[in-house]
Each structure stands twice: as C-alpha cells, then as structure tokens.
N, C-alpha and C positions, 0 to 999 in steps of 0.2 A: 550337106557340105562336109568334107573331111576336116580333120583337125587343122586349125590354122596355126602354123609354127610361130608366126610373129607375135600372136597373143600369148603363147606360152613363154616365149623368150622375153617379151616386155614384162610379163608378170614375174619371171625368174629375176630380171634386173632389178624390179621393184622390191622383191623379198630381200635380195642381196643389199640393196640400199637401206632397207629397214634394219637388217642385221647391223649394218655399219653405224648408223646414226643413232640406233637405240643403245648400242653398247658404248661408243665413245662419247656420247653427248654429255655425260656427267663429269668428265675429267677436265682439269684445269688447263691442261696441255692441248686439249682439242681446239682447232681453229673455229672461230666463231660461225663460219658458214655451214659447219656440221652440227650446230646446235639449234634448238627452238628458242626463240627470243620474244615472242609474243607481240613484237612491235614492228616486225617487218618479215618479209619471205626470204627465208634462207634455203640452202640445198635441203636440209632436213625436213622443211615444210613442203617440199615438192613431193615427197614419197607417198604420203597418205592419199592425195588426189590421184596419182597414178593407180593406186589400188581400186579406187572407185571407178575410174575410167575403164579398167579392166573388168570389173564387176558389171558395169552396164553393158559392155560389149558381149560378154558371156551370157548375161541375163536375157538379152533380146535373142541371141542365138538359141539358148536352151528352150526359152519360152516358145518361140515360133515352131521349134522342132516338136516339142511336147504337144502343142495345140494341134499341129498337123497329124500327129500320130494317134492322139487320144481324145482330141476334142478340146474346146475353149474351157468348159467347166472344170475338167481335170487338170488342165495346165495352170488355171488360176488357183485351184485348191492346192497343187503341189508347190506353187510359188509361195502361197500364204504359210504353209507349214514350214517351208524352208527358212522364210524370214523370222518366224517365231522360234525356230530351232537356233538360228544365229543369236537371236537376242537372249535366249536362255543360256547358251554357252558363254556369251559375253558377260552376262550376270555372274556366272560361276567364275570366270577368270578374273574379272575386275572387282567383283563384290559391291554390295550396296553400302551407302553412307550410313553411319550411325553405329554405336557401340553401347551395349547395355549390360554392364558387368554384374548387375544385380536384378532379382525379380522386381524389386520396388522401382527401380529406375525404368524398367520397361513398362510397368502399371502406370507410372506417372506420365510417361510419354504418351500412352494411349495409341489407338489406331491412327488417329489424325496426325499425331506427332511423328509416328514412325514413317507413315507414308509421305508426309511433307518434307522429310530429310533424306529418306532412303535412296531417291532417284535424282538427288540434286547435282552430283558431280561425278563420282568415280565411275559409275556404270556407263556413262555415255562417252565410250571410246569406240575404237574401230569396228569391231564385230557388232556391237549394239547399233552403231550408226549405219552400218551397211544394212542390218535387218529393218530398222525403221525407215531408212530412205528408200529401200527396195519396195516396201509396202506403200510408201507415199507415191512412187512413180508407176506402181503396178497398173493403174488404170490406162496408162499411156504407153506402156512398154512395147505394144504391138502396133502403136499408132504411126502415122506418117512422120517423116522428119520435121516437116513444118509444124505439125502439132507438138511435137516434143520440144522444138525450139521455143515455141510460145509458153509451154508449161515450165520449161526451165527458166525463162525470163520472168515469168509471173511468180515463181517461187522465190527467186532472188529479190524481186521488188517487194514481195511481202516481208522478207527477212528485213530489208532495209526499213520499211515502215515500222515494223515492230521494234527494231533496234532504236529508231528515233523516239519511238513512244516510251519504251521502258526497258527493253531487253538489254541494250549495251550497258547500262548501269547496273542491272541485276547480275549479269554475268561476271562483270568485274568484281563486284561486292562478294560473289560467291565463288570466285576463282574456278570456273568451270573448265572443263577439258574438251578441246576439239569441237567447240561450238555449243556444248551442252544440249539440253532437252530440245531446243529449236534448231539444232545444227543440221537436222534433215533438209531444211529448206535450202540451204546453200550446198550441202553435199549432193543435192540433186543436180547441180551443175556439172560435175565431172561424170556422174552416173549416166545421165541422159546424153551427154556428149559421147560417151562410150557407146551407147545404144545407136546413136546417130552414125558413129564411125563404122560399126558393124554394117549398117545399111549401105553406106557408101561403098564399103568394100565389096558387098554383094552386087550392087547396081553398077559400079564403074569398074570393078576388078582391081587388082593391086595398084597398077600404074596410075589409073585415074583416081583411085582413092587417095594416093600419096598427094597429088596436087590439091585434092579438096582439103586434106588434112592441114597442109601447109597454109592454105588461105584461111581456113577457119581458125588455125592455131595462132597465126599472126593477128587476126582481128581480135580474138579473145584476149591475147597478151596485151595488145594496145589499149583495149577497153579496160582491162583490169588496172593497168597503170594510170590511165586517164582519170578513172573515178578516184583512184588514191589521191590524186591531185586536188580533190575537193576538201581534203583535210585542212583544219584550221581555217575555214572560210575561203580556201582556195590559194594554195601555194604550189610550187613545183616541188613535188614530193620526191623523196629519195627513191632511186630506182630499186627494183628487186635485187636482193642479195647485198644490199648496202644498208648500214645502220641509219636510222632516220635522224633528221635534224629538226623535227617538228613534233608537236605533241600527238599522243595517240587518241583517236576518236573512232566513230563507226566506219570512217572510209579507209582506215589504216589496213594494210594487209597483215592479217594475224590469224594463225591456225587456232590459237585459243579462242578467238571470237567466231572463227568460221566465216570471216567477212566476205562479202560479195567481191571486193577487189581482189582478195587473196585467192578465192576459188576461181574466179574468171581467169586471173593470169596463169595460175598453176594448171587449169584445165586446157588452156591455150598451149602451155608447155608440154602436156600430155599428148596433145595431137601431134606436135612436132617430134617429140621423141619416139611415139609409136610409128610415125612415118618412116623413121630411120630403120626400125625393126622390120617393117614391111618391106622396105627396099633390100635389106641385107638377107633376111630370112625367106621371104616369099618369092622375091624376083631373083636374088643371086644365089639362093640355096644355102646360105651360111647357117651354121648352128653353133651354139656354145653348150657344151655338155652340163656345165654348172648352171646356166640359166634353165635348161631343160628339167633338171632334177628339181630345182627350187620352184619353177613355174608350174609344174604339173602337180605339186603337192604343197600349195601355198598355205592352206590351213594348217597342215601339220607343222610347216615351218614356223607360222606365227606362233603356235602354242609352245612348241619345243624351244624356240629361241629365248623365251622368257625364262624357262626352267634352266637352261644351260647358262644364261647370264647370271642367275642367282647362285650357280655353282662356282663360277669364275670370279665374279667381282668382288667377293669378300677378300680375295687375295691380290686385289688391284686397287691400292688407295687412290682417292681422287686427286691427290697432288703428285702422282707418279710422273716420271719424266716421260717424253714422247716415246722413246725406245721401248719402255716397259709397257706403255699403253698399246703400242703396235704388237708387241708380243702376246699380250693378253688377248687382244683382238683376234690375233692368228689362232690361239688355242680355242677360243669361243667359237670362232667360224668353223674351225676344222671339226669340232665335236658335233656342232649342229648339223653341218653338212653330212658328216659320216652317217648320223642317224637317219636324215631324210634320204640319203642314198641307199641305205639298208632297206628301208620301206620300198624305195623304187625297185631294187632288185627282186624283192619278193611280191612285186605287183600289189602293194598295199597302198592305197590312196585315200585319204580322209577327206570326205566331201559331204555336203548336205543337199 
C-alpha cells in the first residue's frame, strides 16, 4: 500500500496540537480547556491519545509489510529493537528520578535504593510509554480485529482491577505522569484502536472505513463517559471538557492516572477525528502543507519543540497578558516549524 495521506495529516495535526498545548499550558491567561487538569478530560488531554492511535495504525502497517518481506522472526526482532530504542531516547529526554550530589549519598542509597526511585515518575512519558505499550501489544499486532478488541478490553480491565487494589492510591501519592509504570495497560486502548483502524481501512476502503470509525468512535466515547459516571458510587459525571463537580477516583477521566474512562473516550474521539482526515485527504484529495511537514517528521518535532520552548519561555512570564502569550507562541511555532521544514527540504527524517 502506498503512503496514506490521512495518517500523515492526522499525525501532523496532532503534532501541531502538541506544540500548542505544551507551550501555552503554563500561562495564567490560557483558557482552561487548553491545560491539563488531572481531574477531567480537556482538549489538551486528547492530544496524546491521538499519538498512540497513529502509532498503532503505523505499527500494524509497518509490521505486516516487514513480515511479508523478511519473515516473521525478522519483523518481531525489528519491532523489539525499535521499542527499546524509543525507551532509551525517552530516558535521555526525560531523565530518571533521583539526584546524588555526593559519592556518600549514592553509596547510602545503594543499588536497591537507586532502582526503587529511578523509574518512579519522570521517565514514564510519551516516548517511553509508546515503547513499553508497543512491546505489550506486539504479540497481537498482526492478529485479527476481534483478538485485538479482546486484548484491548482485557488490558483495560486489568488496569481497573490493579487500580482498585493499590495502583490508584500509589500513583496519586507519587504524582506520576501519564499513567506511570502501569500506564501501558490503558495506552493499549488507543494503540490497538489505531491498529484496528488500519485493518478497517484495508478491508473496507476509505469510505467504508469512515462509517466503521464513526460507529466505533461513538461507542467508545459513550462507554468512556458512562463508566466515568460510576464515580463517587454512581453520579451523573461532568461531561468531557467540563470541570467536575464530584470527587476524583479511579473512574475519573484523568491523563495523569491514564484512567480507562479517559482513554476510552479519547480513543473514540481519535476515531472520529481520523475519519474527518480520511474524508478530506483520501477521498477529496485535500492536503495541508503544515500538517504534511509535521506529520512526516513527528519524532523530530517532538524532540525539537522542547528545545525551542526552553529558548522562548524564559522571555515569556507566566502572568503575561493574552496578546503576549499569542506572540510568544507564534515565535515558538515559527522557529520549530522552520527547523522541521528544513529537514524536510533536505530529505532528512528521524525515525526508528
């Protein structure tokens, strides 16, 4: 199959959304919907699930191609190395927990002390989650849609069981990021949904796939909201994008917790948004140059945008007025885009 325009465009939209929310989220003037809140699903919280949806789509596509060309053993070997590579890059970008200013403090901590804290919080962010989740779903990445739906549901159910047992309390006490060390169980939901979306596209064609995406997306969004209403013993929960009027628990939509309700709803939204791109790009032939540039070099965008943000943000106080935040965003976005566009012009693409 030739390159699927809608996947690049959807991924480019997601990268642009990441640039937006990661840059403006820390400013006082930023509307609440563009910030992460830990207690409900905002627009900012929908971006990361889109990434995993695109990862799952591309993962199945690439794996099946590799298996057909080089055999199953080579395909699995390449997938494992790619996952480990992502985890290593993530560890370099995010760094491990723990600081040891003296030799004595390191000796006192010992190997057990270092290992017990090093992977507790910082390292488990997007790239590491993608690597770990991809390893977790690798046994079923080439399986039937039915098998993948079962695996997806079982992973979510296991996360709920562990959260009820101990995980919800632990992650709150340790202020984990994006679901923490057990986050892969629920990041499986958008990842395998993306894989399923690829097979729907192959089997049904763009038009038929859109109808399937909209059905599956509506069902997942409804399911995600429905189980969020189990909060506090069963109340009508605040809908997505609205601040809650009930206490937080394991049923709450929360990116910090990587909760099942949050990932189910956001994955449903990913289906719906991707359907729009299939309609515009693959059926009507539309293209956005910005999304093409960002979508075909997403890893470069991910790494570079943090560096550019560190350059611009020292000159943008957190209490800056809206017009100044908008201007700082424009500068940040322009610099980051120019760097990625330069890579594109020179046919330089950073991939694993």
